[in-house]
Every structure is written in C-alpha cells, then in structure tokens.
C-alpha positions in Angstrom: 50.6 69.4 79.1 46.9 70.0 79.5 45.1 69.2 76.1 45.6 67.4 72.8 43.6 68.4 69.7 43.8 66.5 66.5 44.0 68.9 63.6 44.5 66.5 60.7 45.2 62.7 60.5 48.9 63.6 60.8 48.8 66.7 62.9 48.0 67.4 66.6 47.9 70.6 68.7 49.4 70.4 72.2 48.2 72.9 74.8 50.9 73.4 77.4 50.8 74.7 81.0 54.1 76.5 81.6 54.6 77.9 85.1 56.8 81.0 84.9 56.3 81.5 81.2 57.1 85.2 80.6 55.4 85.5 77.2 56.3 85.3 73.6 56.0 87.2 70.3 53.8 86.0 67.4 56.0 83.9 65.1 58.5 82.6 67.7 59.2 78.9 68.4 60.3 76.5 71.2 62.7 73.6 71.3 61.3 70.3 72.6 63.7 67.7 74.0 62.9 64.1 74.6 65.2 61.8 76.7 65.1 58.0 76.3 65.6 55.6 79.2 69.1 55.0 78.0 69.9 58.7 78.1 69.7 59.3 74.3 68.3 62.7 73.6 66.5 64.2 70.5 65.5 67.8 70.1 63.4 69.6 67.6 62.0 73.1 67.1 58.3 73.7 66.9 56.5 77.0 66.2 54.2 78.5 68.7 50.6 78.4 67.3 49.0 80.6 70.0 49.0 84.4 70.1 50.9 86.1 72.9 47.5 87.1 74.4 46.0 83.6 74.4 45.7 81.7 77.6 48.5 79.1 77.7 50.9 78.1 74.9 50.0 75.8 72.0 52.3 74.0 69.6 51.1 72.1 66.6 53.2 69.1 65.4 53.0 67.2 62.1 54.1 63.6 62.4 57.1 62.7 60.2 57.3 59.0 59.6 61.1 59.0 60.0 61.1 61.6 62.7 62.7 61.1 66.2 60.4 63.4 68.1 57.1 64.1 66.1 55.8 60.5 66.1 56.0 60.4 69.9 54.3 63.9 70.3 51.5 63.0 67.8 50.9 59.3 68.6 52.2 58.6 72.2 51.9 61.8 74.2 49.0 61.8 76.8 47.4 64.5 78.9 49.4 64.9 82.1 52.7 64.0 80.5 55.6 66.4 81.0 57.8 67.8 78.2 61.2 69.6 78.4 61.0 72.9 76.6 63.4 75.7 75.8 62.0 79.1 74.7 60.6 81.2 73.4 63.2 81.5 70.7 63.7 83.5 67.6 63.4 87.2 66.9 63.5 87.2 63.1 60.2 85.7 62.0 57.9 87.7 64.2 55.2 90.3 63.7 53.6 92.9 65.8 51.3 95.8 64.8 54.1 98.4 65.0 55.8 96.7 62.0 52.8 97.5 59.7 52.1 96.0 56.4 50.3 95.2 54.1 50.9 91.7 55.5 51.2 88.7 53.2 51.5 85.2 54.7 52.5 82.3 52.6 52.3 78.8 54.1 52.6 75.2 52.9 51.6 72.3 55.2 52.5 72.9 58.8 54.2 76.1 57.8 50.9 77.7 58.7 51.5 77.3 62.4 53.5 80.5 63.2 51.3 82.4 60.7 48.2 81.4 62.6 49.8 82.9 65.7 50.4 86.1 63.7 46.8 86.2 62.5 45.4 85.6 66.1 47.6 88.4 67.4 46.5 90.6 64.5 42.9 90.0 65.6 43.4 90.5 69.3 45.2 93.9 69.0 42.5 95.0 66.5 45.1 95.8 63.8 43.7 97.5 60.7 46.8 96.4 58.7 45.5 94.5 55.6 46.5 90.9 55.8 46.3 88.0 53.4 47.1 84.3 53.9 47.6 81.9 51.0 47.9 78.3 52.2 49.1 75.4 50.1 47.8 71.9 51.1 47.5 68.5 49.4 43.7 68.3 50.1 41.1 70.0 52.2 41.5 67.3 54.9 45.1 68.3 55.2 44.3 71.9 56.1 45.5 72.6 59.6 43.1 74.8 61.7 40.5 74.2 58.9 37.5 75.3 60.9 39.2 78.5 62.2 40.6 79.4 58.8 37.4 78.9 56.9 35.1 80.6 59.4 36.3 84.2 58.8 37.4 84.2 62.4 40.1 86.9 61.9 37.9 89.8 60.8 37.2 91.7 57.6 40.8 93.0 57.2 42.1 89.4 56.7 41.8 87.6 53.4 42.4 83.8 53.5 42.8 81.7 50.4 43.8 78.1 49.7 45.4 76.2 46.9 44.8 72.4 47.0 47.6 70.7 45.0 46.5 67.1 44.8 42.8 66.6 45.6 40.0 69.1 45.4 36.4 68.6 46.6 33.5 68.7 44.1 32.7 72.3 43.2 36.1 73.6 44.4 36.6 77.2 43.1 40.0 77.9 44.7 43.4 77.4 43.2 44.9 74.0 42.4 48.4 75.1 41.6 51.8 74.8 43.0 54.0 77.8 43.6 54.6 79.9 40.5 55.4 83.5 39.8 52.0 84.1 38.2 50.1 82.9 41.3 52.3 84.9 43.6 51.8 88.0 41.4 48.0 87.5 41.7 48.0 87.2 45.5 50.5 89.8 46.6 50.5 93.6 46.6 52.7 95.4 44.1 56.3 95.9 45.2 55.7 99.7 45.4 53.3 99.1 48.3 56.2 97.4 50.2 54.2 94.5 51.7 55.8 92.6 54.6 55.9 89.0 53.5 56.3 85.9 55.7 57.0 82.5 54.0 57.0 79.2 56.0 56.9 75.6 54.9 59.1 72.8 53.4 62.5 74.0 52.0 61.6 73.6 48.3 58.5 75.6 48.7 60.2 78.4 50.7 63.1 78.6 48.3 60.9 78.8 45.3 58.5 81.3 46.8 61.2 83.6 48.2 63.3 83.7 45.0 60.1 84.3 42.9 59.0 87.2 45.1 62.4 88.8 44.9 62.4 88.3 41.1 59.0 90.1 41.0 60.7 93.1 42.6 60.0 92.7 46.3 62.6 93.9 48.7 64.7 90.9 50.1 64.6 92.5 53.6 60.8 92.4 53.6 60.5 88.7 52.5 61.0 86.8 55.8 61.3 83.0 55.5 61.6 79.9 57.6 62.0 76.5 56.1 62.0 73.0 57.5 62.6 69.4 56.2 60.8 68.3 53.0 57.2 67.2 53.3 55.3 66.9 50.1 52.5 69.3 49.3 
C-alpha cells in the first residue's frame, strides 16, 4: 500500500502496489481480507476506482460505523501496511468501448467508485460514446472525487450532474431530489436509443432506480446494477 487520500470525512482512497497484477476491467472489484491476532477473519468486497490503464490500483472505502473492515481501512491503515487481496473479480458490471452506449451511470454515495473507473477508462481510450453520470449525495462535502467530477476532467462527451438530497450550498442550481421516475426520465435517453445503464449504490436506491427504469421501458438486460448495504443518501 503506497498512498492514502481522504476523499470525504468518511471516505478514503487507497493506492496499492500489487506485484504480479495482470490487469482488470473497468467496473470490477477486489476482496479485502483482514486477519486478527486471534485468527478471526473478515472479508469485504471493494470496487476498483482506477481505470485499467492507470498506474497502480486504487480502491475507495467508505467507513461504516458498524463495519468489520471499513473502519480499519479508513482510520487505522498506514502507508507501508500490507493487505490481503483477491481479484480482480466480476465480469457483469464492466464496460469497455466495444460495448457502446449511450452510457448512463447512476450512483449514490460510494456507488460512484466503479463508475469513476468506467469514466476514466472512457477518457483514456478516447471513446466518443456519449456518457452521463447522475450522482446522488447528501451534500456537496459528501461527493467522492469532487474535484475530478466538477472539473470537466472526462471530456466533452461526458455529462456529469448531481442531486444533493439533504443540504445544498447557497445558489445551488442542481437537483435536490431523491430517486423518482420523473427525474430518471429527465436524465436518461429514450428507450428506443437503447442506452446501456449502470446503477450502483445502497440497496434501496438500486432497487428503486432499476425498477423505475424498467417501468419506463428500458430493456432489463441493459440495466446493470450492483447494490450494497444501506447507507443513507
């Protein structure tokens, strides 16, 4: 482990040096296993935040107060410590240029992590596929990768939007709404254009967004989704 970068008060990116790493696809994850002195083990999955073309591998971890792994990774881990990893894993929630688009990415909270990897890959390969990210967060201070996402760092073919559900800065002109069919209809392409949609975040968010998109006429096979334990947005 070579670098730690605080993203939000509860979230930290961990840059890893992995000898023998043979590469990954944008959207994959790794399993991290911790072993206590008494032999007790805890293992959790974390999405890879870096593109396949980036130097090194980065994961971004949100601290869950009742978690067994994330509090250690966010609060206790230090540069030079070693971690036990397994991966890369997963072939379902991945994107590469050959899959086309339009590409709609829907994220809540730390669900933005694998979608950031997809956006970075989209930029590196100079894809012309139109892409749009809609990111739900409680407040602007909770936006992971805030500087990167607000700096138009991914090129003119990528449209990034936010909805802040609990606290908005003065003069905020973005959305303030939770997930609803009207908002999804505003942000996505019509079903006839067959957008490829990736949804990632807490289970209630993913379920509601996925069911709503299918109800709006989008093909279930083109609405890919990954959910994790509940964290309020």
